C-alpha positions in Angstrom: -5.2 44.4 71.7 -6.7 41.3 73.5 -4.8 39.1 71.1 -4.3 35.6 72.3 -1.1 34.2 71.0 -1.3 30.4 71.2 1.8 28.5 72.4 0.3 25.4 70.8 0.9 22.7 73.4 0.3 19.0 72.8 -3.2 17.9 72.0 -3.4 16.3 75.5 -2.7 19.6 77.2 -5.2 21.4 74.9 -7.9 18.9 75.8 -7.3 19.3 79.5 -8.2 23.0 79.0 -11.3 22.6 76.9 -12.6 19.1 77.9 -15.6 20.7 79.5 -16.9 21.8 76.1 -15.9 18.7 73.9 -16.9 15.1 74.7 -14.1 12.6 74.8 -15.5 10.7 71.8 -15.4 13.9 69.7 -11.9 14.8 70.9 -10.6 11.5 69.6 -11.6 12.7 66.1 -10.2 16.2 66.7 -6.8 15.3 68.2 -5.1 13.7 65.2 -6.3 16.6 63.0 -4.9 19.1 65.4 -1.5 17.4 65.5 -1.4 17.2 61.7 -2.4 20.8 61.2 0.1 22.1 63.7 2.9 20.1 62.1 1.9 21.0 58.5 1.6 24.7 59.0 5.2 24.9 60.1 6.3 23.0 57.0 4.2 25.2 54.8 5.2 28.5 56.5 1.6 29.3 57.2 -0.1 31.1 60.1 -3.6 30.4 61.4 -5.6 33.4 62.5 -8.9 32.7 64.3 -11.8 34.8 65.4 -13.2 34.6 68.9 -16.3 32.9 67.6 -14.5 29.9 66.4 -15.0 26.6 68.2 -12.6 25.7 71.1 -10.7 23.0 69.2 -9.8 25.7 66.6 -9.4 28.6 68.9 -7.3 26.8 71.5 -6.0 24.0 69.3 -4.6 25.3 66.1 -4.8 29.1 66.1 -1.5 31.0 66.2 -3.4 34.2 66.9 -6.9 34.3 68.3 -8.6 37.7 68.5 -11.3 40.1 67.3 -11.6 41.6 63.8 -9.4 44.6 64.4 -6.5 42.6 66.0 -6.7 40.0 63.2 -6.4 42.7 60.6 -3.3 44.1 62.4 -1.8 40.7 62.8 -2.4 39.9 59.1 -0.4 43.0 58.2 2.6 42.0 60.4 3.0 38.3 59.7 6.1 37.0 57.9 4.4 33.8 57.0 3.8 33.1 53.3 0.3 31.8 53.8 -2.6 33.0 56.0 -5.4 30.7 56.9 -8.2 32.9 58.2 -10.6 31.0 60.5 -13.6 33.3 60.5 -15.9 34.6 57.8 -15.4 35.9 54.3 -15.0 39.6 55.0 -12.3 38.8 57.5 -10.3 36.8 55.0 -10.7 39.7 52.5 -9.5 42.1 55.1 -6.5 40.0 55.7 -5.7 40.1 52.0 -6.1 43.8 51.9 -3.7 44.2 54.8 -1.1 41.9 53.2 -1.7 41.8 49.4 1.5 39.9 48.6 0.5 36.9 50.9 -1.7 34.0 49.9 -4.9 34.1 52.1 -7.2 31.2 52.5 -10.7 30.8 53.9 -11.5 27.1 54.9 -15.1 27.5 53.6 -16.1 30.1 51.0 -19.7 29.9 52.2 -18.7 31.3 55.6 -20.5 34.6 55.0 -22.0 37.3 57.2 -25.5 38.8 57.4 -24.1 42.3 57.9 -21.7 42.0 54.9 -24.4 40.7 52.6 -26.8 43.5 53.6 -25.0 46.2 51.6 -23.1 46.5 48.3 -20.6 48.9 46.9 -23.4 50.2 44.6 -25.6 50.9 47.7 -22.8 53.0 49.1 -22.3 54.9 45.9 -26.0 55.8 45.9 -25.8 56.9 49.5 -22.9 59.2 48.6 -24.9 60.7 45.8 -27.8 61.3 48.3 -25.5 62.8 50.9 -22.7 64.6 49.0 -19.6 65.4 51.0 -20.7 63.3 54.0 -17.9 60.8 54.9 -18.6 57.1 55.0 -17.7 55.0 58.0 -18.1 51.3 57.3 -18.0 48.5 59.9 -15.2 46.1 59.1 -18.1 43.5 58.7 -18.4 44.5 55.0 -17.1 43.3 51.7 -14.0 44.6 50.0 -16.4 46.2 47.4 -18.0 48.3 50.2 -14.6 49.1 51.8 -13.5 50.4 48.4 -16.3 53.1 48.7 -15.5 53.9 52.3 -13.5 56.7 53.9 -12.6 54.8 57.0 -13.5 51.4 58.5 -14.2 50.7 62.1 -14.8 47.8 64.5 -17.2 47.7 67.5 -14.1 48.4 69.6 -13.3 51.8 68.0 -16.5 52.9 66.2 -17.0 56.0 68.3 -13.4 56.9 68.2 -13.3 56.6 64.4 -16.5 58.7 63.9 -15.1 61.4 66.1 -11.7 61.3 64.4 -13.3 62.8 61.3 -14.2 66.1 63.0 -17.4 66.5 61.1 -21.1 67.0 62.1 -22.5 64.1 60.2 -21.4 60.7 58.9 -22.9 57.8 57.0 -22.4 54.8 59.2 -22.8 51.3 57.7 -24.3 48.7 57.8 -25.3 47.7 61.4 -28.3 49.7 62.5 -27.8 48.6 66.2 -24.2 49.5 66.3 -25.1 52.8 64.6 -27.7 53.4 67.4 -25.0 52.6 70.0 -22.6 55.1 68.4 -25.2 57.8 68.1 -25.8 57.6 71.8 -22.1 58.0 72.5 -21.3 60.9 70.3 -22.7 64.3 69.2 -22.1 63.5 65.5 -25.3 62.9 63.5 -25.4 59.3 62.3 -27.0 58.3 59.0 -27.5 54.6 59.3 -28.3 51.5 57.2 -30.8 48.7 58.0 -28.3 45.8 58.4 -28.3 43.4 61.4 -26.2 40.5 62.8 -28.3 37.3 62.8 -26.6 36.3 66.0 -27.1 39.5 68.1 -30.5 40.6 66.8 -32.1 37.5 68.3 -31.6 38.6 71.9 -34.3 40.6 73.6 -34.4 42.9 76.6 -37.0 40.7 78.3 -34.7 37.7 78.0 -31.9 39.6 79.7 -34.3 40.8 82.5 -35.5 37.2 83.1 -31.9 35.9 83.3 -31.0 38.6 85.8 -34.1 37.8 88.0 -33.2 34.1 87.9 -29.5 34.7 88.6 -29.0 37.3 91.4 -25.7 39.1 91.1 -25.0 38.0 87.6 -23.1 40.5 85.3 -24.6 40.8 81.8 -22.1 41.9 79.1 -23.6 42.8 75.7 -22.2 43.4 72.3 -23.1 46.7 70.6 -24.6 44.8 67.7 -27.5 43.8 70.1 -30.8 45.7 70.0 -31.0 48.8 72.2 -33.3 47.2 74.8 -30.7 44.5 75.3 -27.9 47.0 75.9 -30.0 49.0 78.2 -30.8 45.9 80.3 -27.1 44.9 80.5 -24.4 45.9 83.0 -21.8 46.5 80.3 -21.7 46.9 76.5 -18.5 46.5 74.7 -16.7 45.1 71.7 -15.6 41.5 71.4 -12.2 42.4 72.9 -13.9 44.7 75.5 -16.0 41.8 76.7 -13.0 39.5 77.0 -11.1 42.2 78.9 -14.1 42.8 81.3 -14.2 39.2 82.3 -10.4 38.9 82.7 -10.1 42.1 84.7 -13.2 41.8 86.9 -13.5 38.1 87.4 -17.3 38.2 88.2 -18.6 35.2 90.1 -21.3 34.7 87.4 -21.5 36.2 83.9 -23.4 36.0 80.7 -21.9 37.2 77.4 -24.7 38.3 75.1 -23.0 37.2 71.9 -21.9 34.0 70.0 -21.8 30.7 71.9 -18.3 29.6 71.1 -16.9 32.9 72.4 -18.4 32.1 75.8 -16.7 28.7 75.7 -13.4 30.2 74.8 -13.5 32.9 77.4 -14.6 30.4 80.0 -11.7 28.2 79.2 -9.3 31.1 79.9 -11.3 32.1 83.1 -12.0 28.9 85.0 -13.0 30.7 88.2 -15.9 32.5 86.5 -19.3 30.8 86.2 -20.9 31.3 82.7 -24.6 31.3 81.9 -25.1 30.6 78.2 -28.4 31.3 76.6 -26.3 32.4 73.6 -26.8 32.0 69.9 -24.6 30.2 67.3 -23.3 31.9 64.2 -24.1 29.4 61.4 -21.4 31.0 59.2 -18.6 30.7 61.7 -19.6 27.1 62.3 -18.8 26.3 58.6 -15.1 26.3 59.5 -13.8 23.0 60.9 -10.5 21.2 61.3 -10.9 19.1 58.2 -11.4 22.2 56.0 -8.4 23.9 57.6 -6.3 20.9 56.9 -7.5 20.9 53.3 -6.4 24.5 52.9 -2.9 23.6 54.1 -2.6 20.5 52.1 -4.1 21.6 48.8 -4.2 25.4 48.8 -8.0 25.4 48.5 -10.2 28.5 48.8 -7.7 31.2 48.2 -9.0 34.8 48.5 -8.5 36.6 45.2 -9.1 40.4 44.8 -8.2 42.6 41.8 -5.5 45.3 42.2 -8.0 48.1 41.8 -10.2 46.9 44.6 -7.2 46.2 46.9 -5.8 49.7 46.3 -9.2 51.4 47.1 -10.3 49.2 49.9 -7.0 48.9 51.6 -6.9 52.7 52.4 -10.0 52.6 54.6 -8.7 49.5 56.6 -5.3 51.0 57.1 -6.8 54.2 58.3 -8.9 52.2 60.8 -5.8 50.4 62.2 -3.9 53.7 62.5 -6.7 55.1 64.7 -6.6 52.0 66.8 -8.8 51.4 69.8 
């Protein structure tokens, strides 16, 4: 599952691993917060789940589980902790709540949104279903609970093709990422009806940029996320989900690599693969970067920013997410 379970060593040990990415002066601010968070979460019976795009001091410093969207959803369903702090974006925290409705789920900053999730609403999906009656809806997990409630089955970039083909139909409505839809359509015979949503991180990359990097760095391996435009994927050596990208680096240990994705993920993967040289003309996700240690501590101390969903939405949306996890990778 490419889940990284953190053993949570001392702040000194943590810094030794990630000192390349964080200046000493900055670390002196982070270290006391990390120590306090790791102590307090035990007292509060809380678990911290962090996405791969979180900054190194969160990913390596306080996360109990660090992983991609699918794995975080699964881990949220399994935890015995009373409280879940989701260090990611809003749809991820909602998904954690759907997977474990009896738990209290918190998002350190409620403004941590997602361009894909905001590109479509539940009403949009209902209108699509009216236009294409009987055609099943596959929604990327990067969607709101409102959209998931109108969805037959969710997917992630890791299992999108597998989910589409599991339906055994000739045609599906695939939402909302147009580039992931294009990637899926090229890897299946199922007709894809797509939406015009994009990820503000991945849509910025261009095929020319990738070609230039390859010419300047002979032998480099370029690994792209399926949310990237088609010309980027075509110019890359490998295209795969967040977990697939992590696995590629771990298994192949290329001398030099570029991850065509969010910057902090490159830092986190590099920290776990010190023998690999990383080229990083990557892009930051402004939403992921709204999460910081002070806000995580505030969640633990004061129970701020709890995710609240009504029972009707939970019941409807939960089915599509559960179905996704049952299909797996």
